[in-house]
N, C-alpha and C positions, 0 to 999 in steps of 0.2 A: 504494499499500500504506500502510495507516494502522495500522502497528503500535502498539497502546496507547495510541490516542489519537482524538478524535472526527474525522469526516472533514468533513461539509458542515454548516452551520449558517445558516438562513435566518431571522434575528430581527431585529426593530427594537429590541430592546434590548440587544444586544451591544456595542454601541458607539456613538460619533457619526457623523452621516450620515443618510441618507434609508434607509429599511427597503426591502428588496428588493420588487418587486412583479410579476407576470407572469414568473415565473422557471421556468424548466425543468432538470430534472435528469434526464438521459437517456444512457443506454447506457455507465454506468460500471462498473467492477468495483472493489469494497471488500473488501480482504483484512483483517480486522479481528482478526487473529492476534495475541495478546500475546506479545511477545518478551522482556519483563523477568520479573523473580521474582514479582512480585505482578499479578495482574489487577485493572485498575481499570474502574469503569463507564464506558462508552463508547457512543455512538450513530453509525452511519454516516450517516443522513440526518435532521436536525431542523428543522422549520418549524413558525413559529406565525405565517405571513405568508399573504397572500390571494393568488389567481390563480397557483397553483403546479401544475406538473405533475411527478410523478415517476414514471418508466417506463423499462422495459427496463435496469434496473440489476441487477447480480449483486453480492449480500452473504454473504460465508462466513467462518467460522472454520476453519482447518485443525485437524486433531486432534479433541480431544475437544469436547463443547459447553461453551461459556462463559457462565454465566447472567449476565456481566457487560455482556453485548453486546445491545443494541438495533439492530435492523435500520432501522426507520423510526419515527420519535416524531413524532406530529401535536399540537399544543397549541392551545389557545384563545388568539386568536381567529380563527384561520384559517378563511376561507369560500372558497367556489370553488376548492377542492383536488381534483385529478385524480390518483388512483392506481389505475391500471387492476389487476385481477387477472390474473394469468398463467393461461393455461389448462392444464389437467392434461396430463401427456405422454401 
């Protein structure tokens, strides 16, 4: 549960060390519900890296829609990224 904060960031500019590559984010549940008095902008899964698979995750906010929540954000220069669309029920 990631109340009021970002959850997963796959980025090369976030700190020292090598950037992630060939990373999978699979089968997670992200509760992005804000518990504080003010909702802040936050993203469940962010990636600007190559070779990433993002699949079979559940991302939700309890209660009313929160316009400050982004489920999945992809940014340049990511290449070879696979985010399969879930079939309609």
